[in-house]
C-alpha positions as CSV (number, residue, x, y, z in Angstrom):
1,X,93.8,-13.8,-52.2
2,X,91.3,-14.8,-49.6
3,X,90.1,-18.2,-50.8
4,X,87.1,-19.5,-52.6
5,X,84.8,-20.5,-49.6
6,X,84.7,-17.9,-46.8
7,X,82.3,-18.5,-44.0
8,X,80.4,-15.6,-42.5
9,X,80.6,-17.0,-39.0
10,X,77.8,-16.7,-36.4
11,X,78.6,-15.2,-33.0
12,X,77.7,-17.8,-30.4
13,X,76.0,-16.3,-27.3
14,X,75.5,-18.0,-24.0
15,X,72.1,-18.3,-22.3
16,X,72.3,-14.8,-21.0
17,X,73.2,-13.3,-24.4
18,X,76.9,-12.7,-23.8
19,X,79.5,-13.7,-26.4
20,X,80.7,-17.3,-25.8
21,X,84.3,-17.0,-26.7
22,X,85.1,-20.7,-26.2
23,X,82.2,-21.8,-28.4
24,X,83.3,-19.3,-31.1
25,X,86.9,-20.6,-31.0
26,X,85.7,-24.2,-31.4
27,X,83.4,-23.2,-34.2
28,X,86.2,-21.4,-36.2
29,X,88.4,-24.5,-35.8
30,X,85.6,-26.7,-37.1
31,X,84.9,-24.4,-40.0
32,X,88.5,-24.4,-41.1
33,X,88.6,-28.2,-40.9
34,X,85.5,-28.6,-43.0
35,X,86.0,-26.7,-46.2
36,X,86.3,-23.0,-45.2
37,X,89.3,-21.2,-46.6
38,X,88.7,-18.3,-44.2
39,X,86.4,-16.6,-41.8
40,X,84.4,-13.4,-42.1
41,X,83.9,-12.1,-38.6
42,X,81.3,-9.6,-37.4
43,X,79.3,-9.6,-40.6
44,X,75.6,-9.8,-41.0
45,X,75.5,-13.5,-39.9
46,X,77.7,-12.6,-36.9
47,X,75.1,-10.1,-35.7
48,X,77.5,-7.2,-36.0
49,X,74.7,-4.7,-35.6
50,X,74.2,-5.7,-32.0
51,X,77.9,-6.1,-31.0
52,X,79.6,-3.4,-29.1
53,X,83.0,-2.2,-30.4
54,X,84.7,-4.0,-27.4
55,X,83.0,-7.3,-28.4
56,X,83.7,-6.8,-32.1
57,X,87.4,-6.1,-31.6
58,X,87.7,-9.0,-29.2
59,X,86.2,-11.2,-31.9
60,X,88.7,-9.8,-34.4
61,X,91.5,-10.8,-32.0
62,X,90.2,-14.3,-31.4
63,X,89.6,-14.9,-35.1
64,X,93.1,-13.9,-36.0
65,X,94.5,-16.2,-33.3
66,X,92.5,-19.2,-34.5
67,X,93.1,-18.6,-38.2
68,X,96.8,-17.7,-38.2
69,X,98.7,-20.0,-40.5
70,X,95.5,-21.9,-41.3
71,X,93.1,-19.6,-43.0
72,X,92.3,-16.0,-43.9
73,X,90.4,-13.5,-41.8
74,X,88.1,-10.8,-43.1
75,X,86.9,-8.3,-40.4
76,X,83.5,-6.7,-40.7
77,X,84.2,-3.0,-40.2
78,X,81.6,-1.4,-42.3
79,X,78.8,0.7,-40.9
80,X,76.8,3.8,-41.9
81,X,79.3,6.1,-40.0
82,X,82.5,6.6,-41.9
83,X,84.5,7.7,-38.9
84,X,83.3,4.6,-37.0
85,X,84.2,2.3,-39.9
86,X,87.7,3.9,-40.1
87,X,88.2,3.3,-36.4
88,X,87.2,-0.3,-36.6
89,X,89.4,-0.8,-39.7
90,X,92.4,0.6,-37.8
91,X,91.7,-1.9,-35.1
92,X,91.5,-4.7,-37.6
93,X,94.8,-3.7,-39.2
94,X,96.6,-3.7,-35.9
95,X,95.2,-7.2,-35.2
96,X,96.4,-8.4,-38.5
97,X,93.3,-9.0,-40.5
98,X,93.8,-10.0,-44.2
99,X,91.0,-7.7,-45.4
100,X,87.9,-5.9,-44.2
101,X,84.3,-6.3,-45.3
102,X,82.6,-2.9,-45.9
103,X,78.9,-2.8,-46.3
104,X,77.1,-0.1,-48.3
105,X,76.2,2.6,-45.7
106,X,72.6,1.9,-44.6
107,X,69.7,4.0,-43.4
108,X,71.2,7.4,-44.3
109,X,71.2,6.5,-48.0
110,X,74.1,8.5,-49.2
111,X,74.5,9.6,-52.8
112,X,77.2,8.0,-55.0
113,X,79.8,10.6,-54.1
114,X,79.2,10.0,-50.4
115,X,79.7,6.2,-50.9
116,X,82.9,6.9,-52.9
117,X,84.3,9.1,-50.1
118,X,83.2,6.6,-47.5
119,X,85.0,3.7,-49.2
120,X,88.1,5.8,-50.0
121,X,88.5,6.8,-46.3
122,X,88.3,3.2,-45.2
123,X,90.7,2.0,-47.9
124,X,93.3,4.7,-46.8
125,X,93.8,2.7,-43.6
126,X,95.8,0.2,-45.7
127,X,93.8,-3.1,-45.6
128,X,92.3,-4.7,-48.7
129,X,88.6,-3.8,-48.9
130,X,85.8,-6.2,-49.8
131,X,82.8,-4.2,-50.9
132,X,79.5,-5.6,-49.7
133,X,76.5,-4.8,-51.8
134,X,73.3,-6.0,-50.1
135,X,70.3,-3.9,-51.0
136,X,67.9,-6.2,-49.2
137,X,69.4,-5.0,-45.9
138,X,70.6,-1.5,-46.8
139,X,67.7,-0.3,-49.0
140,X,70.4,1.0,-51.4
141,X,71.8,-0.9,-54.4
142,X,75.2,0.1,-55.7
143,X,74.8,0.0,-59.5
144,X,77.5,-1.4,-61.7
145,X,78.9,2.0,-62.7
146,X,79.4,2.9,-59.1
147,X,81.0,-0.4,-58.2
148,X,83.4,0.0,-61.2
149,X,84.3,3.5,-60.0
150,X,84.9,2.2,-56.4
151,X,87.1,-0.6,-57.9
152,X,89.5,2.1,-59.1
153,X,90.2,3.2,-55.5
154,X,93.6,1.8,-54.4
155,X,93.0,-1.0,-51.9
156,X,89.5,-2.0,-53.1
157,X,90.1,-5.7,-54.0
158,X,86.8,-7.6,-54.0
159,X,83.0,-7.5,-54.1
160,X,80.5,-9.5,-52.1
161,X,77.4,-9.2,-54.3
162,X,74.1,-10.0,-52.6
163,X,72.1,-8.5,-55.5
164,X,70.7,-11.4,-57.5
165,X,70.5,-9.4,-60.7
166,X,73.1,-11.3,-62.8
167,X,73.1,-8.7,-65.6
168,X,74.3,-6.1,-63.1
169,X,77.0,-8.5,-62.0
170,X,78.1,-9.2,-65.5
171,X,78.4,-5.5,-66.1
172,X,80.6,-5.2,-63.0
173,X,82.8,-8.0,-64.2
174,X,83.1,-6.5,-67.6
175,X,84.2,-3.2,-66.2
176,X,86.7,-4.1,-63.5
177,X,88.9,-6.9,-62.2
178,X,87.6,-7.2,-58.6
179,X,87.5,-10.6,-57.1
180,X,83.8,-11.5,-57.1
181,X,82.1,-13.4,-54.2
182,X,78.5,-14.6,-54.2
183,X,76.7,-12.9,-51.3
184,X,74.0,-15.5,-51.2
185,X,74.6,-19.2,-51.2
186,X,72.3,-19.9,-54.1
187,X,74.3,-17.4,-56.2
188,X,77.5,-19.5,-55.9
189,X,77.0,-21.5,-59.0
190,X,76.1,-18.6,-61.2
191,X,79.1,-16.7,-59.9
192,X,81.4,-19.6,-60.6
193,X,80.0,-20.0,-64.1
194,X,80.8,-16.3,-64.7
195,X,84.4,-16.8,-63.6
196,X,84.0,-15.4,-60.1
197,X,86.1,-16.3,-57.1
198,X,83.7,-18.0,-54.7
199,X,81.3,-17.2,-51.9
200,X,81.0,-15.6,-48.5
201,X,78.6,-18.1,-47.1
202,X,76.2,-19.1,-44.4
203,X,75.5,-22.6,-45.5
204,X,79.2,-23.5,-45.3
205,X,78.8,-23.8,-41.6
206,X,77.1,-27.1,-42.5
207,X,78.2,-28.1,-46.0
208,X,81.5,-26.3,-46.4
209,X,83.3,-29.3,-47.8
210,X,80.7,-29.8,-50.6
211,X,80.9,-26.1,-51.4
212,X,84.6,-26.3,-51.6
213,X,84.3,-29.2,-54.0
214,X,81.9,-27.1,-56.2
215,X,84.4,-24.3,-56.4
216,X,87.3,-26.8,-57.2
217,X,85.3,-28.5,-59.9
218,X,84.4,-25.2,-61.5
219,X,88.0,-24.0,-61.3
220,X,89.0,-27.2,-63.1
221,X,86.5,-26.6,-65.9
222,X,84.0,-29.3,-64.7
223,X,80.9,-27.1,-64.6
224,X,78.6,-30.0,-64.9
225,X,80.0,-31.6,-61.8
226,X,79.7,-28.3,-59.9
227,X,76.1,-28.0,-61.1
228,X,75.3,-31.4,-59.7
229,X,76.5,-30.4,-56.3
230,X,74.6,-27.2,-56.5
231,X,71.4,-28.9,-57.4
232,X,71.8,-31.4,-54.5
233,X,72.1,-28.5,-52.1
234,X,69.1,-26.4,-53.3
235,X,67.1,-27.4,-50.3
236,X,69.8,-26.2,-48.0
237,X,70.0,-22.8,-49.8
238,X,66.3,-22.3,-49.3
239,X,65.8,-24.0,-46.0
240,X,68.3,-21.8,-44.1
241,X,66.6,-18.6,-45.2
242,X,62.9,-19.1,-44.4
243,X,63.2,-16.4,-41.9
244,X,65.8,-13.6,-41.3
245,X,69.4,-14.8,-41.2
246,X,71.1,-15.9,-38.8
247,X,68.1,-17.2,-36.9
248,X,68.0,-20.6,-38.7
249,X,71.7,-21.2,-39.0
250,X,72.0,-20.7,-35.3
251,X,69.2,-23.1,-34.7
252,X,70.8,-25.7,-37.0
253,X,74.1,-25.4,-35.2
254,X,72.4,-25.7,-31.9
255,X,70.5,-28.7,-33.0
256,X,73.7,-30.4,-34.2
257,X,75.5,-29.5,-31.0
258,X,78.0,-27.3,-32.8
259,X,77.2,-24.3,-30.6
260,X,75.7,-24.4,-27.1
261,X,72.6,-22.2,-27.7
262,X,70.7,-20.7,-30.6
263,X,70.4,-17.4,-28.7
264,X,70.2,-14.3,-30.9
265,X,70.1,-10.7,-29.7
266,X,66.9,-8.6,-29.9
267,X,65.4,-7.4,-32.1
268,X,66.0,-10.9,-33.6
269,X,64.3,-13.8,-31.9
270,X,65.0,-17.5,-31.8
271,X,63.5,-20.0,-34.2
272,X,60.0,-21.2,-33.3
273,X,59.3,-24.9,-32.7
274,X,57.6,-25.2,-36.1
275,X,60.6,-23.6,-37.8
276,X,63.0,-25.9,-36.0
277,X,60.9,-28.9,-37.1
278,X,61.1,-27.9,-40.7
279,X,64.8,-27.2,-40.3
280,X,65.3,-30.7,-38.9
281,X,63.7,-32.1,-42.0
282,X,66.1,-30.1,-44.2
283,X,69.1,-31.4,-42.2
284,X,67.9,-35.0,-42.4
285,X,67.1,-34.8,-46.1
286,X,70.6,-33.7,-46.8
287,X,72.3,-36.0,-44.3
288,X,73.8,-33.1,-42.4
289,X,75.2,-34.1,-39.1
290,X,77.8,-32.8,-36.7
291,X,80.3,-35.4,-37.7
């Protein structure tokens, strides 16, 4: 439906911290030309938590313009406020998004029934919903039985699973037919081995073509070939997440000249010189360039 390799795009900012639309457009074009089937806009990596609604909806519009006829677009509309999420989902629908990414409500830690009603209200807008289970950010894990229940809601189509417990993921896959996306780059190979769809990725900013090759080999039944690529990229999987994402992917893109600055919005901070040095070693070791 959406593709195998979806990139959770960063939001480039200029030196003053404002959204750099021109840089974002160029980045989306580059991503679609280097292995990405689609773009996830205003997700965790896009720093959605510090974007205003005006900025977020403008990014939806730009992403749709740049992906139309070339790739898919998934709009990050989830929040811990159901009414707000519904509002953003209506905006995404009007713009023509292919789907929305809906994170588990964070901070207020709703019970299962609250999550079910939250997802149902968003799904009623009429866009396919990609559930986003990321307990490391939300402090709330959706257990398999809840995800299976949510999968029965009309319009819920996929799951981005950033919980590394593969037993829980197997239980989900045994209990429903959601399209399954790895929520962490190092989970792509296990997800492919289990028959999942692909990944919503950070590393695909840099190695999207190789990740696309992994997915294609797995789909063709060549799991050994896919595993070889996965093993070759293990240093990338770890190197980009030494500190909180998206600090290091922005630093890498800046170092490669793919975005003009590595500015992030507070309370995140830019990579330190020592972190950039270690990151440069990772890029060099994996022959990652801007070409």
